[in-house]
C-alpha positions as CSV (number, residue, x, y, z in Angstrom):
1,X,-5.5,4.7,-11.5
2,X,-2.2,5.8,-10.1
3,X,-0.8,3.8,-7.3
4,X,2.0,5.1,-5.0
5,X,4.0,4.3,-2.0
6,X,4.6,0.8,-0.8
7,X,2.5,-2.0,-2.2
8,X,3.0,-4.6,0.6
9,X,0.8,-6.8,2.7
10,X,-0.6,-4.1,5.0
11,X,-1.8,-2.0,2.1
12,X,-3.3,-4.7,-0.1
13,X,-6.7,-5.3,1.5
14,X,-7.7,-1.6,1.7
15,X,-6.5,-1.0,-1.8
16,X,-8.4,-4.0,-3.2
17,X,-11.6,-2.6,-1.5
18,X,-11.0,0.8,-3.1
19,X,-10.4,-0.8,-6.6
20,X,-13.5,-3.0,-6.2
21,X,-15.6,0.2,-5.4
22,X,-14.1,1.9,-8.5
23,X,-14.9,-1.1,-10.7
24,X,-18.5,-1.2,-9.4
25,X,-19.1,2.5,-9.8
26,X,-17.5,3.0,-13.2
27,X,-19.1,2.8,-16.6
28,X,-15.6,2.6,-18.2
29,X,-14.6,-0.4,-20.2
30,X,-10.9,0.0,-19.4
31,X,-8.8,0.4,-16.3
32,X,-5.1,1.1,-16.3
33,X,-3.2,0.6,-13.1
34,X,-0.1,2.8,-13.2
35,X,2.6,1.5,-10.8
36,X,5.3,4.0,-11.7
37,X,5.1,5.7,-8.3
38,X,5.2,2.4,-6.3
39,X,8.3,2.2,-4.1
40,X,8.4,-1.2,-2.4
41,X,6.6,-4.4,-3.2
42,X,6.3,-7.9,-1.9
43,X,4.5,-11.0,-3.1
44,X,1.1,-9.7,-1.9
45,X,1.4,-7.0,-4.6
46,X,1.3,-9.8,-7.2
47,X,-1.6,-11.4,-5.4
48,X,-3.4,-8.1,-5.5
49,X,-2.8,-7.7,-9.3
50,X,-4.1,-11.2,-10.0
51,X,-7.2,-10.5,-7.8
52,X,-7.8,-7.2,-9.6
53,X,-7.6,-9.0,-12.9
54,X,-10.3,-11.4,-11.9
55,X,-12.6,-8.7,-10.5
56,X,-12.1,-6.5,-13.5
57,X,-13.1,-9.5,-15.7
58,X,-16.2,-10.0,-13.6
59,X,-17.2,-6.3,-14.2
60,X,-16.5,-6.5,-17.9
61,X,-13.5,-4.1,-17.6
62,X,-10.3,-4.6,-19.5
63,X,-7.3,-4.2,-17.2
64,X,-3.9,-3.0,-18.3
65,X,-0.9,-2.7,-15.9
66,X,1.6,0.2,-16.6
67,X,5.2,0.5,-15.3
68,X,5.5,-2.8,-13.4
69,X,8.8,-2.6,-11.4
70,X,11.6,-5.1,-12.0
71,X,11.1,-6.3,-8.5
72,X,7.5,-7.2,-9.1
73,X,8.2,-8.6,-12.5
74,X,10.8,-10.8,-10.8
75,X,8.2,-12.1,-8.3
76,X,5.8,-12.8,-11.2
77,X,8.5,-14.7,-13.1
78,X,9.4,-16.8,-10.0
79,X,5.7,-17.5,-9.5
80,X,5.4,-18.4,-13.2
81,X,2.5,-16.0,-13.8
82,X,4.3,-13.3,-15.8
83,X,2.5,-14.3,-19.0
84,X,-0.9,-13.8,-17.3
85,X,-0.3,-10.1,-16.5
86,X,-1.9,-7.7,-18.9
87,X,1.2,-5.4,-19.2
88,X,1.2,-2.4,-21.4
89,X,3.9,-2.6,-24.1
């Protein structure tokens, strides 16, 4: 799933609903969130990723995160959750 634009507080709730529908509708075992086209982030973007991780697990879907920005990686480090994120190598 390619995400684009700003991933800030105002976009998180609708995006989470969209991802939840995708997880519920899919028969896929894997989901990759590609953040390479995301422009701006705030701490709610990290909260979204953590929530998507939980919901993917509940649906039996393996989540991978691609192209996490340095800004979002910095927020994850400050929050001490970097090691929890399923980042693509």
